[in-house]
C-alpha atoms as a printed R data frame, in Angstrom:
    type eleno elety resid chain resno       x       y       z
1   ATOM     1    CA   MET     A     1 -29.879   6.517 -24.650
2   ATOM     2    CA   ILE     A     2 -26.493   8.280 -24.619
3   ATOM     3    CA   ALA     A     3 -26.532   8.538 -20.822
4   ATOM     4    CA   GLY     A     4 -27.226   4.791 -20.652
5   ATOM     5    CA   LEU     A     5 -24.274   4.089 -22.946
6   ATOM     6    CA   ARG     A     6 -22.011   6.250 -20.804
7   ATOM     7    CA   ARG     A     7 -23.127   4.442 -17.657
8   ATOM     8    CA   SER     A     8 -22.566   1.069 -19.339
9   ATOM     9    CA   SER     A     9 -19.131   2.121 -20.566
10  ATOM    10    CA   CYS     A    10 -18.143   3.315 -17.097
11  ATOM    11    CA   LEU     A    11 -19.390   0.075 -15.565
12  ATOM    12    CA   LEU     A    12 -17.433  -2.014 -18.076
13  ATOM    13    CA   LEU     A    13 -14.259  -0.006 -17.411
14  ATOM    14    CA   ALA     A    14 -14.722  -0.417 -13.668
15  ATOM    15    CA   LEU     A    15 -15.253  -4.164 -14.006
16  ATOM    16    CA   ALA     A    16 -12.225  -4.495 -16.267
17  ATOM    17    CA   ALA     A    17 -10.105  -2.610 -13.740
18  ATOM    18    CA   LEU     A    18 -11.221  -4.933 -10.945
19  ATOM    19    CA   ALA     A    19 -10.446  -8.003 -13.032
20  ATOM    20    CA   CYS     A    20  -6.834  -6.964 -13.602
21  ATOM    21    CA   PRO     A    21  -4.400  -7.883 -10.839
22  ATOM    22    CA   ILE     A    22  -2.942  -4.763  -9.311
23  ATOM    23    CA   GLY     A    23   0.123  -6.215  -7.625
24  ATOM    24    CA   ALA     A    24   2.492  -3.589  -6.310
25  ATOM    25    CA   HIS     A    25   4.610  -0.782  -7.570
26  ATOM    26    CA   ALA     A    26   7.840   0.660  -6.275
27  ATOM    27    CA   GLN     A    27   7.758   4.359  -5.911
28  ATOM    28    CA   THR     A    28   9.654   6.867  -3.911
29  ATOM    29    CA   SER     A    29   8.417  10.133  -2.573
30  ATOM    30    CA   PRO     A    30   9.024  13.454  -4.367
31  ATOM    31    CA   PRO     A    31  12.721  14.449  -4.716
32  ATOM    32    CA   GLU     A    32  12.579  17.009  -1.896
33  ATOM    33    CA   ALA     A    33  11.263  14.417   0.572
34  ATOM    34    CA   ALA     A    34  13.320  11.484  -0.736
35  ATOM    35    CA   ALA     A    35  16.532  12.847   0.758
36  ATOM    36    CA   SER     A    36  15.108  12.654   4.280
37  ATOM    37    CA   ALA     A    37  12.758   9.672   4.148
38  ATOM    38    CA   PRO     A    38  12.735   7.185   1.266
39  ATOM    39    CA   ARG     A    39   9.259   5.745   0.671
40  ATOM    40    CA   PHE     A    40   8.249   2.480  -0.988
41  ATOM    41    CA   LEU     A    41   4.632   1.879  -2.015
42  ATOM    42    CA   VAL     A    42   2.872  -1.473  -2.043
43  ATOM    43    CA   TYR     A    43  -0.565  -1.536  -3.713
44  ATOM    44    CA   PHE     A    44  -3.341  -4.038  -3.047
45  ATOM    45    CA   ASN     A    45  -6.470  -5.290  -4.764
46  ATOM    46    CA   GLU     A    46  -9.763  -4.221  -3.232
47  ATOM    47    CA   PHE     A    47 -10.509  -5.926   0.127
48  ATOM    48    CA   SER     A    48  -7.202  -7.797  -0.074
49  ATOM    49    CA   ALA     A    49  -4.034  -8.020   1.986
50  ATOM    50    CA   TYR     A    50  -2.392 -10.567  -0.332
51  ATOM    51    CA   LEU     A    51   1.304  -9.962  -1.060
52  ATOM    52    CA   SER     A    52   1.980 -10.713  -4.700
53  ATOM    53    CA   PRO     A    53   5.490 -11.698  -5.806
54  ATOM    54    CA   ARG     A    54   5.907  -8.096  -7.021
55  ATOM    55    CA   ALA     A    55   4.860  -6.750  -3.605
56  ATOM    56    CA   LYS     A    56   7.342  -9.062  -1.873
57  ATOM    57    CA   LYS     A    57  10.119  -7.764  -4.127
58  ATOM    58    CA   ILE     A    58   9.297  -4.158  -3.269
59  ATOM    59    CA   ILE     A    59   9.291  -4.987   0.440
60  ATOM    60    CA   ALA     A    60  12.627  -6.805   0.039
61  ATOM    61    CA   ASP     A    61  14.027  -3.723  -1.742
62  ATOM    62    CA   ALA     A    62  12.808  -1.530   1.126
63  ATOM    63    CA   ALA     A    63  14.386  -3.882   3.684
64  ATOM    64    CA   HIS     A    64  17.667  -3.868   1.781
65  ATOM    65    CA   ARG     A    65  17.638  -0.063   1.575
66  ATOM    66    CA   ALA     A    66  16.843   0.250   5.294
67  ATOM    67    CA   LYS     A    67  19.674  -2.083   6.285
68  ATOM    68    CA   GLU     A    68  22.079  -0.382   3.880
69  ATOM    69    CA   ALA     A    69  21.215   3.078   5.244
70  ATOM    70    CA   GLY     A    70  21.334   1.958   8.864
71  ATOM    71    CA   ALA     A    71  17.749   3.090   9.369
72  ATOM    72    CA   LYS     A    72  16.745   3.754  12.960
73  ATOM    73    CA   ALA     A    73  13.036   3.373  12.240
74  ATOM    74    CA   ILE     A    74  10.673   2.227   9.519
75  ATOM    75    CA   THR     A    75   7.046   3.304   9.501
76  ATOM    76    CA   VAL     A    76   4.479   1.100   7.776
77  ATOM    77    CA   GLN     A    77   1.457   3.285   6.931
78  ATOM    78    CA   ALA     A    78  -1.531   1.295   5.687
79  ATOM    79    CA   ARG     A    79  -4.537   2.738   3.873
80  ATOM    80    CA   ALA     A    80  -7.817   1.451   2.485
81  ATOM    81    CA   SER     A    81 -10.234   2.984   0.007
82  ATOM    82    CA   ALA     A    82 -13.655   4.197   1.109
83  ATOM    83    CA   THR     A    83 -15.347   1.119  -0.361
84  ATOM    84    CA   GLY     A    84 -16.930  -0.787   2.513
85  ATOM    85    CA   THR     A    85 -17.477   0.265   6.115
86  ATOM    86    CA   VAL     A    86 -15.093   2.367   8.180
87  ATOM    87    CA   GLN     A    87 -14.610  -0.535  10.617
88  ATOM    88    CA   THR     A    88 -13.851  -3.003   7.833
89  ATOM    89    CA   ASN     A    89 -11.355  -0.635   6.261
90  ATOM    90    CA   LYS     A    90  -9.607   0.018   9.593
91  ATOM    91    CA   TYR     A    91  -9.262  -3.743  10.106
92  ATOM    92    CA   LEU     A    92  -8.023  -4.158   6.531
93  ATOM    93    CA   ALA     A    93  -5.421  -1.408   7.066
94  ATOM    94    CA   MET     A    94  -4.292  -3.100  10.299
95  ATOM    95    CA   THR     A    95  -3.978  -6.423   8.478
96  ATOM    96    CA   ARG     A    96  -2.023  -4.873   5.586
97  ATOM    97    CA   ALA     A    97   0.333  -3.085   8.001
98  ATOM    98    CA   SER     A    98   0.923  -6.289   9.948
99  ATOM    99    CA   ILE     A    99   1.582  -8.391   6.850
100 ATOM   100    CA   VAL     A   100   4.043  -5.859   5.412
101 ATOM   101    CA   ALA     A   101   5.798  -5.487   8.796
102 ATOM   102    CA   ASP     A   102   6.095  -9.276   9.085
103 ATOM   103    CA   GLN     A   103   7.592  -9.465   5.594
104 ATOM   104    CA   LEU     A   104  10.084  -6.684   6.410
105 ATOM   105    CA   ALA     A   105  11.148  -8.665   9.481
106 ATOM   106    CA   ALA     A   106  11.439 -11.843   7.378
107 ATOM   107    CA   ASP     A   107  13.675  -9.854   5.020
108 ATOM   108    CA   GLY     A   108  16.061  -8.998   7.863
109 ATOM   109    CA   VAL     A   109  14.773  -5.752   9.362
110 ATOM   110    CA   ALA     A   110  14.877  -5.720  13.167
111 ATOM   111    CA   PRO     A   111  11.244  -5.929  14.342
112 ATOM   112    CA   GLY     A   112  11.926  -3.296  17.017
113 ATOM   113    CA   THR     A   113  12.575  -0.694  14.310
114 ATOM   114    CA   ILE     A   114   9.238  -1.250  12.562
115 ATOM   115    CA   GLU     A   115   6.312   0.957  13.567
116 ATOM   116    CA   GLN     A   116   2.861   0.120  12.228
117 ATOM   117    CA   GLU     A   117   0.465   2.961  11.469
118 ATOM   118    CA   PRO     A   118  -2.878   1.640  10.174
119 ATOM   119    CA   ILE     A   119  -4.495   4.800   8.825
120 ATOM   120    CA   GLY     A   120  -7.574   3.008   7.524
121 ATOM   121    CA   GLN     A   121 -10.088   4.573   5.193
122 ATOM   122    CA   THR     A   122  -8.684   7.539   3.292
123 ATOM   123    CA   GLY     A   123 -11.887   9.543   3.268
124 ATOM   124    CA   SER     A   124 -11.830   9.691  -0.504
125 ATOM   125    CA   THR     A   125 -14.720   8.090  -2.327
126 ATOM   126    CA   ASP     A   126 -12.355   7.289  -5.184
127 ATOM   127    CA   PRO     A   127 -12.053   3.479  -5.156
128 ATOM   128    CA   THR     A   128  -8.837   3.429  -7.191
129 ATOM   129    CA   VAL     A   129  -5.735   1.551  -6.200
130 ATOM   130    CA   PHE     A   130  -4.019   4.749  -4.995
131 ATOM   131    CA   ASN     A   131  -6.040   4.523  -1.789
132 ATOM   132    CA   ARG     A   132  -5.358   0.797  -1.300
133 ATOM   133    CA   ARG     A   133  -1.721   0.863  -0.329
134 ATOM   134    CA   VAL     A   134   0.957   0.580   2.295
135 ATOM   135    CA   ASP     A   135   3.699   3.199   2.441
136 ATOM   136    CA   ILE     A   136   7.018   1.976   3.822
137 ATOM   137    CA   VAL     A   137   8.835   5.064   5.100
138 ATOM   138    CA   ILE     A   138  12.493   4.638   5.995
139 ATOM   139    CA   LYS     A   139  13.730   7.082   8.625
140 ATOM   140    CA   ARG     A   140  17.407   7.656   9.179
């Protein structure tokens, strides 16, 4: 009975988490790495490459920072959680990288400075949003 309640509670929490829009969050890397390569994180809902208004703002902030710093290169690293097949997640990572790169270019970053790195499935079985992201790494 108690095990069934725990399972039900976990299922309800998981469903509630999926129902909430994730959007995107700005984050930079740890202080020791931030001095050399600022990093902006864009999070996605499961099986999605949709750019929310919040995600677009974070990408615009990254573009502004890159232009301001005179960045020589920007790497767009895209990840997907382990939910789904490896092939699907690789394609999803490629799509996320492409969409973020296109938005960076629309925000004024020279397309020749943008490098896409679709990492794909993270290997973690944790389906949380942390694994469903694109890292925008600005290199000076």
